[in-house]
N, C-alpha and C positions, 0 to 999 in steps of 0.2 A: 364779453361781460358775462360773468356767471350769475346764475339765479341763486340767491341766498335762501336756502330751504330752512336752515336753523341758525339764526343769527347768534344766539348764545354759544352754540358749539363752534361756529366759525370764528368767533372772537376769542374763544378760550383754548384753541388748539393752534399748533404751528402749521406751516404750509410746506408743501413739497413743490419745488420748481424744477422742471426739466430744462436744461440749458444746452445751447449749441452756439458756438462762436459765430457771430454775424447774424444771428436770428434773435427774435424776441423770446424771452423766457416764457414758458407755459407753466403757470402756477395754479395749484389746486389747494383747497382747504376742506377739511371735514365740515359739513354743514352747508357746503356750496355745491351746486351742480354746474359743471362746465369750467372753462378757463377764466381765471380772475383777470379783470382789467387792471391797469397800472394803479388806478385809484383804489380799487378793491384790495390790491396787494398791500398798499400803504395802510389801509384800515384793518384788514383781517390777518395780516401776517406779523403782527407785533410780538408774538410769542416765539418767533424765529422762523427761519427758512432753511429747509434741508435741500441742498442742490444736488441733482442727479443728472447724469448723462442721459440723453434720449435713447431708449432701447432701440436697437437696429430694426426690430420687427415693427416698431411704431413709426419709424422715420418715413417710409414710403406713404403711409396713410396720412401723415401730417402734411407732407408736401402736396399730395392730391387734394386734401381738404382745403389747404391754403389757396390752390389754384381755383377750385370750385367756389370758395368764398369770394375771391376776387371777381370771378366771372359774375356771380350773383349780386354783387354790390349794387348793381343797377337793375334789380329784378323787376321793378315796375315797368321799365321801358322794354323789358324782355317779354312782357305779357303775363307775368305772374302776379297774383295778388298777395302772395305770402313768400317771404324769404326762404323758409324751410321747404316749400314746394319746389322752388328753384334748385336748392341744394340737392334734394332727393332726386329730381330728374337728372341733374348733371352728374351726380355720383353714379347713377345707373348707366349713363352714357359712357362712363369710364369703366364699367363692369364691376362696380362696387355697390353693395346694398346695405 
């Protein structure tokens, strides 16, 4: 779920969605920080959606972040108080900062 920094801008602009067959779309909007949830796409992408292929240089990072996100979904039982601390530590363990 994205953080909506500027709701007026998010509502008044179109979205860009990176798509790959067999995976969820990753949609972004001006005025939002992060990937929009499905509910946010419905709300903030009414001005249109520009679909693009995922750039090859982004693909490995996306796969890595997906694995780390899944690993950290149970962050409290892993000894972390904060989800993003878990993500940060696990990204470092994979050699990414």
